[in-house]
C-alpha positions in Angstrom: -59.4 24.9 41.3 -62.5 23.2 40.1 -63.9 20.1 41.3 -65.5 17.7 38.9 -68.5 15.5 39.3 -66.5 12.5 39.9 -65.5 14.0 43.5 -69.1 13.8 44.4 -69.3 10.3 42.9 -66.2 9.2 44.9 -67.7 10.6 48.2 -70.8 8.8 47.6 -69.2 5.5 47.5 -67.3 6.3 51.1 -64.5 8.2 49.6 -62.4 5.1 49.2 -60.3 5.1 45.9 -57.4 3.0 47.1 -58.7 -0.3 45.6 -59.2 -3.7 47.7 -60.6 -6.8 46.1 -64.1 -6.1 47.7 -64.4 -2.6 46.2 -62.8 -3.2 43.1 -65.5 -5.8 42.3 -68.3 -3.7 43.7 -71.2 -2.3 41.7 -70.4 0.9 42.9 -66.7 1.1 41.8 -67.9 -0.2 38.5 -69.6 3.2 38.0 -66.7 5.2 39.1 -64.7 3.5 36.5 -67.5 3.6 33.6 -67.6 7.3 34.6 -63.9 7.9 34.2 -63.8 5.8 31.2 -66.6 8.1 29.5 -65.0 11.3 31.1 -63.4 13.7 28.3 -61.3 16.2 30.3 -58.0 15.2 31.9 -58.1 14.2 35.6 -55.8 15.5 38.3 -56.3 13.6 41.3 -54.7 14.2 44.5 -54.4 11.4 47.2 -53.9 7.6 47.2 -55.2 6.1 44.1 -54.2 2.8 42.6 -57.2 2.8 40.2 -55.2 3.6 37.3 -51.9 2.0 38.0 -53.5 -1.3 38.2 -55.9 -1.1 35.4 -53.4 -1.7 32.6 -52.5 1.8 32.0 -49.5 3.2 30.4 -47.7 4.8 33.3 -44.9 7.7 32.9 -43.2 9.7 35.7 -43.6 13.5 35.7 -40.1 13.6 36.6 -39.2 12.3 33.3 -36.8 14.1 30.8 -38.7 16.6 28.4 -37.2 14.3 25.6 -40.0 12.0 26.5 -42.5 14.5 24.8 -40.6 14.8 21.3 -41.0 12.5 18.4 -37.9 13.1 15.9 -37.4 11.1 12.7 -37.6 7.2 13.8 -37.6 7.7 17.6 -40.8 7.5 19.3 -40.9 7.3 23.0 -41.8 4.0 24.5 -45.2 5.4 26.1 -46.4 6.9 22.8 -45.9 3.7 21.1 -48.1 2.0 23.9 -50.8 4.4 23.7 -51.1 4.0 20.1 -51.1 0.2 20.3 -54.1 0.7 22.5 -56.2 2.8 20.1 -58.9 0.2 19.4 -59.3 -0.8 23.2 -61.9 0.8 25.8 -58.8 1.1 28.1 -56.2 3.4 26.9 -55.1 5.7 29.8 -52.0 7.5 30.4 -51.2 8.1 33.9 -48.8 10.9 34.8 -47.6 10.2 38.1 -45.1 12.0 40.8 -46.3 15.5 39.6 -45.7 16.8 43.1 -41.9 16.1 42.5 -41.4 18.8 40.1 -42.0 22.6 40.2 -44.9 24.5 38.5 -42.4 25.8 35.4 -41.4 22.1 34.6 -45.1 21.1 34.6 -45.5 23.0 31.3 -44.0 20.1 29.3 -47.5 18.7 29.6 -49.3 21.6 28.1 -49.4 20.3 24.4 -50.4 16.8 25.8 -53.2 18.2 27.9 -54.5 20.8 25.4 -54.1 19.5 22.2 -54.0 15.6 22.7 -50.6 15.3 20.8 -47.0 15.3 21.4 -44.6 17.1 18.9 -47.5 17.7 16.6 -48.4 13.9 16.4 -52.2 13.5 17.5 -52.8 10.9 19.8 -55.4 8.4 19.8 -58.9 9.8 20.4 -59.6 7.2 23.1 -56.8 8.3 25.1 -57.6 9.2 28.7 -55.1 11.5 30.7 -54.8 11.3 34.4 -52.4 13.0 36.4 -51.8 11.6 40.0 -50.1 13.4 43.2 -49.7 11.6 46.4 -50.0 14.9 48.3 -51.2 18.7 47.5 -48.9 20.4 45.3 -48.7 23.8 43.6 -50.1 23.2 39.9 -49.3 25.4 37.0 -52.0 27.9 36.2 -52.2 26.7 32.4 -52.2 23.2 33.6 -54.9 23.7 36.0 -57.2 25.4 33.4 -57.0 22.0 31.3 -57.9 19.3 33.9 -60.6 18.5 36.5 -59.2 18.4 39.9 -60.5 15.6 42.4 -59.1 15.1 46.0 -59.6 11.8 47.5 
């Protein structure tokens, strides 16, 4: 598992990634938020982290049905519509929570999303940032691990 430069950045602000008002408004936290916005690779973050769920992100649970990753006919999953509605914004983040609650084989339902930035062969907005959150260390599918940068907080 590789760690990304954001791990060092987080450690340099004291390792606090759980947001309180003082930290949220600090210059140091602004650097972290801007770094994440500009970062291209999907992130896999382990530990307590509310940065993304409190920042108007689109949130889905990893425990959702595989059907939430299929676009058929006129049916488009709600989360897909939401990320398209933010295509012209600076804050278009998809957060996948509860990854620790599914087994490594089921994690493969995220491969197309992470590798191709698409779902059912439909390309998602280029400004979409993908973040996977795990409250605790868990096994990660090898194919998924190659597509994300890992941060432990």
